[in-house]
C-alpha positions in Angstrom: 0.0 0.0 -0.1 1.2 3.5 -0.8 2.1 5.8 2.0 -0.3 8.8 2.4 1.4 12.1 2.5 0.3 15.1 4.6 3.2 17.2 3.4 0.8 19.9 1.7 -0.6 20.8 5.2 2.8 20.9 6.7 4.0 23.4 3.9 0.8 25.4 4.6 1.3 25.7 8.2 5.1 25.8 8.6 5.9 29.4 7.7 3.5 30.9 10.2 4.6 28.4 12.8 8.2 29.1 12.3 7.5 32.9 12.7 5.4 32.3 15.9 8.0 30.1 17.6 10.7 32.5 16.6 8.9 35.5 18.2 7.9 33.5 21.3 8.7 35.4 24.6 8.2 32.5 27.0 8.0 28.8 27.3 4.2 29.2 27.7 4.1 31.0 24.2 5.9 28.1 22.7 3.5 25.6 24.1 0.6 27.6 22.9 1.9 28.1 19.6 3.0 24.4 19.1 -0.3 23.0 20.4 -2.4 25.4 18.1 -0.2 24.5 15.0 -0.2 20.8 15.7 -3.9 20.6 16.4 -4.5 22.6 13.2 -2.3 20.0 11.4 -4.2 17.0 12.8 -7.5 18.7 12.0 -6.5 19.2 8.3 -4.9 15.9 8.0 -7.5 13.5 9.7 -10.2 15.9 11.1 -12.7 14.4 8.6 -12.3 11.1 10.2 -11.6 11.7 13.9 -12.8 14.1 16.4 -9.8 16.4 17.1 -10.3 18.7 20.0 -8.0 20.8 22.2 -7.4 17.7 24.4 -6.2 15.5 21.4 -2.5 16.5 21.6 -0.5 18.1 24.5 3.0 19.6 24.3 5.4 17.4 26.5 8.8 18.7 26.0 10.4 16.6 28.6 9.2 13.4 27.0 10.0 11.5 23.8 8.7 12.3 21.4 7.8 15.8 22.9 4.1 15.5 22.7 1.4 13.3 24.0 -1.7 12.2 21.9 -5.0 11.6 23.8 -5.9 8.0 24.7 -9.0 8.0 22.4 -6.6 8.7 19.4 -3.8 6.3 20.7 -6.3 3.5 21.2 -8.1 3.9 17.9 -7.1 1.2 15.4 -8.2 3.4 12.5 -6.0 6.3 13.6 -3.0 3.8 14.3 -3.4 2.5 10.6 -3.2 6.0 9.3 -0.1 6.7 11.5 1.5 3.5 10.2 0.7 4.3 6.5 1.5 7.9 6.4 4.0 10.7 7.2 1.9 12.0 9.9 4.3 11.1 12.7 7.4 12.6 10.7 5.6 15.9 10.3 4.5 16.1 14.0 8.1 15.2 14.9 9.4 18.1 12.8 6.9 20.6 14.4 7.9 19.3 17.8 11.5 19.4 17.3 11.4 23.2 16.5 9.3 23.8 19.6 11.4 21.6 21.9 14.6 23.2 20.8 13.2 26.7 21.3 11.7 25.8 24.7 15.0 24.3 25.9 16.8 27.5 24.7 14.2 29.9 26.4 14.1 27.9 29.5 17.9 28.1 29.9 18.4 31.7 28.6 15.3 33.4 29.9 13.7 31.6 33.0 12.7 35.1 34.3 10.5 35.9 31.2 8.8 32.5 31.5 8.1 32.7 35.2 6.8 36.4 34.8 4.5 35.3 31.9 3.1 32.4 34.1 3.0 34.2 37.4 2.7 37.9 36.7 3.5 40.3 39.5 0.3 42.2 40.5 0.1 45.4 38.4 2.6 44.0 35.8 1.3 44.2 32.2 1.5 40.8 30.3 2.8 41.4 26.8 
């Protein structure tokens, strides 16, 4: 059986995603931009066959592969068949690699920005 390719969706989302990740000011921004893009990708790729919601995927930078798919997707044999017969995982991995790398850099270089964004000081304006 031929492999199914979702590269067109990756090419559509990647430039905007790259720009968002490059401009991220905190690890929380990275999480938000990654999850939004990865969910958009899943919606475009398989949303006509599966219920893709905000709980379908979660950024998990400290794990391999860097994200977690929801149990309903992971336990769905039809979804697993698509994963096995397509480049879906490779594309998610490329999106994830960019986010994890930026996350690690941001966490090391700017922990103060991340902390301020997550727990703002009263009266401090969030950017």
